[in-house]
VEXDREN-2710 file (C-alpha; in Angstrom, 1 decimal):
% VEXDREN-2710
k/r/px/py/pz
1/MET/72.3/101.2/-83.6
2/VAL/74.4/98.7/-86.0
3/THR/74.4/100.0/-89.6
4/SER/75.5/98.3/-92.7
5/SER/78.9/100.2/-92.5
6/MET/79.6/99.0/-89.0
7/LYS/78.5/95.2/-88.8
8/ALA/79.4/93.6/-85.6
9/LEU/82.1/90.6/-85.5
10/PHE/81.7/88.3/-82.5
11/LEU/83.8/86.2/-80.2
12/CYS/82.2/83.1/-79.2
13/SER/81.6/83.9/-75.6
14/GLY/78.5/85.1/-74.0
15/PHE/78.6/88.8/-73.8
16/LEU/80.1/89.6/-77.2
17/LEU/82.3/92.5/-78.3
18/PHE/81.8/94.7/-81.3
19/ALA/84.5/94.8/-83.7
20/LEU/84.7/97.2/-86.8
21/PRO/85.0/95.2/-90.0
22/LEU/88.0/95.8/-92.0
23/HIS/86.3/96.7/-95.5
24/ALA/88.6/96.3/-98.9
25/ASP/87.9/100.1/-99.8
26/ARG/89.4/101.3/-96.4
27/PHE/92.8/99.7/-96.9
28/GLU/94.4/102.8/-98.5
29/GLN/92.4/105.3/-96.2
30/TRP/93.7/103.6/-93.1
31/ASP/97.4/103.2/-94.5
32/ARG/98.4/106.6/-93.7
33/ASN/102.0/106.3/-94.4
34/GLY/101.5/104.5/-97.7
35/ASP/103.9/101.7/-97.0
36/GLY/101.3/99.0/-98.2
37/LYS/100.9/97.6/-94.6
38/LEU/98.5/98.2/-91.7
39/GLN/100.1/99.0/-88.3
40/LYS/97.8/98.6/-85.3
41/GLU/97.9/102.4/-84.4
42/GLU/96.7/103.2/-87.9
43/LEU/93.2/101.6/-87.5
44/PRO/90.4/103.0/-85.9
45/PRO/89.7/101.9/-82.1
46/GLY/87.0/99.5/-83.1
47/ALA/89.0/97.8/-85.8
48/ARG/92.2/97.2/-83.3
49/ARG/90.2/94.7/-81.5
50/ASN/90.7/92.3/-84.4
51/PHE/94.5/93.2/-85.1
52/GLU/95.9/89.9/-83.8
53/ARG/93.3/87.7/-85.7
54/VAL/93.8/89.7/-89.1
55/ASP/97.6/89.4/-88.5
56/THR/98.0/85.6/-89.3
57/ASP/102.0/85.6/-89.7
58/GLN/102.5/87.6/-86.4
59/ASP/104.7/90.1/-87.9
60/GLY/103.1/93.1/-86.2
61/THR/101.4/94.4/-89.6
62/ILE/98.4/93.7/-91.6
63/SER/99.5/93.1/-95.3
64/ARG/96.7/93.6/-98.2
65/GLU/96.5/89.6/-98.5
66/GLU/95.8/89.1/-94.6
67/HIS/93.2/92.1/-95.0
68/ASN/91.4/90.6/-97.8
69/ALA/91.5/86.9/-96.4
70/PHE/89.8/88.3/-93.4
71/ILE/87.1/90.0/-95.4
72/GLN/86.3/86.6/-97.1
73/ARG/86.3/84.7/-93.9
74/GLY/83.6/87.1/-92.6
75/ARG/81.7/86.7/-95.8
76/ALA/81.8/82.9/-95.4
77/ASP/80.4/83.4/-91.8
78/ARG/77.5/85.3/-93.0
79/GLY/76.7/82.6/-95.4
80/ALA/77.9/84.1/-98.6
81/GLY/78.2/81.5/-101.5
82/HIS/76.7/78.7/-99.6
83/ASP/75.0/77.0/-102.4
84/ASP/72.7/74.7/-100.1
85/TYR/71.0/77.6/-98.9
86/ARG/68.9/80.5/-100.3
87/ILE/69.5/83.4/-98.0
88/GLU/67.1/86.4/-97.6
89/ARG/68.5/89.2/-95.6
90/ASN/67.4/92.3/-93.7
91/LEU/63.5/91.6/-93.9
92/ASP/61.7/94.1/-91.8
93/TYR/59.4/92.1/-89.5
94/VAL/57.8/95.3/-87.9
95/GLY/57.8/97.7/-91.1
96/SER/59.6/100.4/-89.2
97/GLY/62.6/100.7/-91.2
98/ASN/64.8/100.2/-88.1
99/ASP/67.8/98.1/-88.8
100/ARG/67.4/96.5/-85.3
101/GLN/64.1/95.1/-86.4
102/ARG/65.0/92.9/-89.3
103/VAL/65.5/89.2/-89.9
104/ASP/67.7/87.0/-92.0
105/LEU/66.4/83.6/-93.3
106/PHE/68.3/80.8/-94.3
107/LEU/66.3/78.5/-96.7
108/PRO/67.5/75.1/-97.9
109/THR/67.7/74.7/-101.6
110/ALA/67.2/70.9/-101.7
111/LYS/63.6/69.8/-102.3
112/SER/61.5/68.7/-99.1
113/ASP/58.2/66.7/-99.3
114/SER/56.8/68.9/-96.5
115/PRO/57.5/72.4/-95.1
116/ARG/60.6/72.3/-93.0
117/PRO/60.8/73.3/-89.4
118/LEU/62.8/76.6/-88.4
119/LEU/65.2/77.4/-85.9
120/LEU/65.5/81.0/-85.0
121/TYR/68.7/82.2/-83.4
122/ILE/68.7/85.0/-81.0
123/HIS/72.1/86.6/-80.3
124/GLY/73.6/87.7/-77.2
125/GLY/75.6/90.8/-76.1
126/GLY/74.2/91.8/-72.6
127/TRP/71.0/93.4/-74.5
128/ARG/73.6/96.2/-75.4
129/GLN/75.3/95.1/-78.2
130/GLY/75.4/92.2/-80.7
131/SER/74.1/91.6/-84.0
132/LYS/72.5/88.8/-86.2
133/GLU/75.2/88.9/-88.8
134/HIS/77.1/85.7/-88.0
135/GLY/74.3/83.7/-86.9
136/PHE/74.4/81.5/-90.0
137/LYS/77.6/80.0/-88.9
138/ARG/76.1/79.1/-85.5
139/LEU/73.1/77.6/-86.8
140/LEU/74.4/75.6/-89.7
141/PRO/75.5/72.3/-87.8
142/PHE/71.8/72.3/-86.3
143/LEU/70.3/73.2/-89.8
144/GLU/72.3/70.5/-91.7
145/ALA/71.9/67.7/-88.8
146/LYS/67.9/68.0/-89.0
147/GLY/67.3/69.5/-92.3
148/LEU/66.0/72.8/-90.8
149/ALA/65.3/76.2/-92.2
150/GLY/67.1/78.9/-90.0
151/ALA/66.5/82.5/-89.1
152/CYS/68.5/85.3/-87.0
153/ILE/67.1/88.5/-85.8
154/ASN/68.2/91.8/-84.4
155/TYR/66.2/93.5/-81.7
156/ARG/66.4/96.8/-80.1
157/LEU/69.3/97.0/-77.7
158/SER/69.1/98.8/-74.3
159/ASN/70.7/101.9/-75.5
160/GLU/67.7/102.5/-77.9
161/ALA/64.9/101.2/-75.6
162/SER/64.5/99.6/-72.2
163/TRP/62.5/96.5/-71.2
164/PRO/60.1/95.3/-72.6
165/ALA/60.9/96.3/-76.0
166/GLN/63.3/93.7/-76.5
167/ILE/60.8/90.9/-76.1
168/HIS/58.0/92.9/-78.0
169/ASP/60.6/92.8/-80.9
170/CYS/61.3/89.0/-80.5
171/LYS/57.5/88.3/-80.4
172/ALA/57.0/90.6/-83.3
173/ALA/59.5/88.5/-85.2
174/ILE/57.8/85.2/-84.3
175/ARG/54.4/86.6/-85.8
176/TRP/56.1/87.7/-88.9
177/LEU/57.7/84.3/-89.3
178/LYS/54.5/82.8/-89.0
179/ALA/52.6/85.0/-91.3
180/ASN/55.2/84.6/-94.0
181/ALA/55.9/80.8/-93.7
182/GLU/54.0/79.7/-96.8
183/LYS/55.8/82.4/-98.8
184/TYR/59.1/81.1/-97.8
185/GLY/58.4/77.3/-97.4
186/TYR/58.8/76.5/-93.7
187/ASP/56.3/75.1/-91.1
188/PRO/54.6/77.9/-88.9
189/GLY/53.8/75.4/-86.3
190/LYS/57.3/74.2/-85.8
191/ILE/59.3/77.1/-85.0
192/ALA/62.3/76.7/-82.4
193/VAL/64.2/79.4/-80.7
194/TRP/67.9/79.1/-79.7
195/GLY/69.7/82.0/-77.8
196/THR/73.1/82.5/-76.1
197/SER/73.4/84.8/-72.8
198/ALA/71.0/87.8/-73.4
199/GLY/69.7/85.9/-76.3
200/GLY/69.2/82.8/-74.1
201/HIS/67.2/85.0/-71.7
202/LEU/65.1/86.2/-74.8
203/ALA/64.6/82.7/-76.1
204/GLY/63.6/81.5/-72.6
205/MET/61.2/84.4/-72.3
206/LEU/59.5/83.1/-75.5
207/GLY/59.2/79.7/-74.3
208/VAL/57.3/80.9/-71.0
209/SER/55.4/83.9/-72.2
210/GLY/53.3/82.6/-75.0
211/ASP/50.2/83.1/-72.6
212/VAL/51.1/86.3/-71.1
213/PRO/49.3/89.2/-73.1
214/SER/51.2/92.0/-71.3
215/LEU/54.2/91.0/-72.7
216/GLU/52.9/90.5/-76.5
217/GLY/53.4/94.2/-77.6
218/ALA/51.6/95.5/-80.6
219/LEU/54.3/95.7/-83.2
220/GLY/54.0/95.0/-86.8
221/LYS/51.1/93.9/-89.2
222/HIS/50.4/90.2/-87.8
223/LEU/48.8/90.8/-84.5
224/ASP/46.3/87.9/-85.6
225/GLU/49.2/85.6/-85.2
226/ASN/50.4/84.1/-81.8
227/SER/54.1/84.2/-80.6
228/ARG/54.0/80.5/-79.2
229/VAL/57.1/78.5/-80.1
230/ALA/57.7/74.8/-80.3
231/CYS/60.7/74.5/-78.1
232/VAL/63.6/76.4/-76.8
233/VAL/67.5/76.0/-76.5
234/ASN/68.7/78.3/-73.9
235/TYR/72.7/78.7/-73.6
236/PHE/73.3/80.2/-70.1
237/GLY/70.7/82.9/-70.3
238/PRO/69.8/84.9/-67.1
239/ALA/66.6/83.5/-65.5
240/ASN/65.9/85.6/-62.4
241/LEU/67.4/89.1/-62.4
242/GLN/66.6/89.6/-58.7
243/THR/68.8/86.6/-57.7
244/MET/71.7/87.3/-60.0
245/ASP/74.0/88.9/-57.4
246/ASN/73.3/85.9/-54.8
247/TYR/76.4/84.1/-56.4
248/PRO/79.9/85.0/-57.2
249/SER/80.1/86.9/-60.4
250/SER/82.6/89.3/-62.3
251/ILE/79.7/91.9/-62.6
252/ARG/77.7/93.7/-59.9
253/HIS/74.4/92.9/-61.6
254/ASN/72.3/95.2/-59.1
255/ALA/74.3/98.3/-60.5
256/PRO/72.4/100.6/-62.4
257/ASP/75.2/100.5/-65.2
258/SER/75.2/96.7/-65.2
259/PRO/73.7/95.0/-68.3
260/GLU/70.7/94.1/-66.3
261/GLY/70.4/97.8/-65.1
262/ARG/70.8/99.3/-68.4
263/LEU/68.1/96.9/-69.7
264/LEU/65.7/97.9/-67.2
265/GLY/66.5/101.7/-66.9
266/GLY/67.9/101.5/-63.4
267/ALA/69.3/99.4/-60.5
268/ILE/67.4/96.0/-60.0
269/THR/66.8/97.1/-56.5
270/GLU/65.0/100.2/-57.5
271/LYS/63.0/98.3/-60.4
272/ARG/61.8/95.2/-58.7
273/GLU/58.5/95.0/-60.3
274/LEU/60.1/95.3/-63.9
275/ALA/62.9/93.2/-62.8
276/ALA/60.4/90.4/-61.9
277/ASN/58.6/91.1/-65.3
278/ALA/61.8/90.7/-67.0
279/SER/62.7/87.4/-65.3
280/PRO/61.7/84.2/-67.1
281/VAL/61.0/82.4/-63.8
282/THR/58.3/84.8/-63.0
283/HIS/56.1/83.5/-66.0
284/VAL/56.6/79.7/-65.8
285/SER/53.3/77.9/-66.1
286/LYS/51.8/74.5/-67.2
287/GLY/51.8/74.2/-71.1
288/ASP/55.2/76.2/-71.6
289/ALA/57.3/75.2/-74.4
290/PRO/59.8/72.4/-73.9
291/MET/63.3/73.5/-73.1
292/ILE/66.9/72.6/-72.8
293/LEU/69.1/74.5/-70.7
294/VAL/72.9/74.4/-71.1
295/HIS/75.4/76.2/-68.6
296/GLY/78.9/76.2/-67.6
297/THR/79.6/75.5/-63.9
298/ASP/82.4/78.5/-64.0
299/ASP/80.3/81.1/-65.7
300/LYS/81.7/84.3/-64.2
301/LEU/79.0/86.6/-66.0
302/VAL/75.7/84.6/-65.7
303/PRO/76.1/82.2/-62.6
304/TYR/75.2/78.8/-63.0
305/PRO/72.5/78.6/-60.4
306/GLN/70.4/80.7/-62.8
307/SER/69.7/77.8/-64.9
308/VAL/69.4/75.3/-61.9
309/GLU/66.6/77.6/-60.6
310/PHE/64.9/77.8/-64.0
311/SER/65.0/74.2/-64.5
312/ARG/63.5/73.8/-61.1
313/GLU/60.6/76.0/-61.6
314/LEU/59.8/74.5/-65.1
315/ARG/59.9/70.9/-63.7
316/ARG/57.5/72.1/-60.8
317/GLU/55.0/73.0/-63.3
318/GLY/55.3/69.9/-65.3
319/VAL/57.2/71.5/-68.4
320/GLN/59.7/69.3/-70.2
321/VAL/63.2/70.5/-69.2
322/ALA/66.6/69.1/-69.7
323/LEU/69.5/71.0/-67.8
324/ILE/72.8/70.2/-69.5
325/THR/75.7/71.2/-67.1
326/MET/79.0/72.0/-68.7
327/GLU/81.7/71.0/-66.1
328/GLY/84.3/73.5/-65.5
329/ALA/82.8/75.7/-68.5
330/GLY/82.5/79.4/-68.3
331/HIS/80.5/82.1/-70.4
332/GLY/80.9/80.2/-73.7
333/PHE/82.1/76.9/-74.9
334/ARG/82.2/74.4/-77.6
335/SER/81.4/70.7/-77.5
336/ASP/80.7/68.2/-80.2
337/GLN/78.5/66.1/-77.6
338/LEU/76.6/69.1/-76.8
339/VAL/75.8/69.6/-80.4
340/THR/74.6/65.9/-80.7
341/ARG/72.3/66.3/-77.8
342/VAL/70.8/69.7/-79.0
343/SER/70.3/68.1/-82.3
344/ALA/68.5/65.3/-80.6
345/PHE/66.3/67.6/-78.7
346/LEU/65.4/69.5/-81.8
347/GLY/64.7/66.3/-83.6
348/VAL/62.2/65.4/-80.8
349/HIS/60.3/68.5/-80.8
350/LEU/60.5/69.3/-84.4
351/ARG/60.7/66.3/-86.4
352/GLY/58.7/63.9/-84.1
353/GLU/61.9/61.6/-83.4
354/THR/61.8/59.4/-80.3
355/GLU/65.5/59.8/-79.2
356/GLU/66.3/60.3/-75.5
357/ILE/67.8/63.7/-74.4
358/ALA/70.6/62.7/-71.9
359/ASP/71.0/65.6/-69.3
360/ARG/74.2/64.2/-67.7
361/ARG/77.0/66.6/-67.3
362/ILE/79.5/67.0/-70.1
363/ALA/83.1/67.1/-69.3
364/ARG/85.3/70.0/-70.4
365/GLY/86.7/69.3/-73.9
366/ASP/84.1/66.6/-74.7
END
């Protein structure tokens, strides 16, 4: 479980790594030899992963100035001091007191003639790590482009609970967001979800399971609300757990200690019924939420054919879907052209705009 004293810091790729933050009051505690600098071996193992990022002058030590600058960058990533948004943190969407069942809201301070649509971000991390803490930075380009409110959630990880706990949490969060829409000033009928990697899988599941009662769960106080979403943005999320090992990958997905094995509580081959239940392709039906899938052709963690298969099943049922192929990209990428296309997709499905969504490939670096 991630506590307030061990917040996660992310890299931009899909299965994200935990990194212990460098809190200001720990500088003296970690500076064991009292020389006013931190050597790598003085840091706890979790914090060492960030050493090169903090050591900006590359002299092999971390000065107090570098230490403080890193803390300030982390605060900026979490939205501190951003005057254009009112930020509400750690709202309990279940009422359990569990840190893994909390949501952050990012509400534009500018006045609007009508309630704004909301974009919810779901973090990745192989269902076994990750946190909502840096979601605001990821959301911001889309919030600014389309005048949206934003949200990020935590959900229970596989070291705490196995499937379907994760989708039950996500659906409880959607119901809470709808029930509290008037209070916070966004539109409950225009909630989009965006996820990366494991978060993309959960976003995809939300898009296809609004009519699947068995995945709804019974968490929280707002069971009278439904968990349907307006549209889905899915970056390289697993779509069919049972075909993950059909393609080259750096992970043996069928292994019991793989991310998928930990999610299911055992090897996929031994949990076939549960693996099917946890696969978005299983639940595709007419009337599912419009979806945009984005995937790199050189993804070594979640094979690119996962999104090809998912898009094929969605089209077969008449669901609006665009598959954007990132040529030569791996498990994580940045692209200005992609931001433009995803923003257009959100504009169509949240703002009623009529812009065409191009699904042609994006070359590396575009």
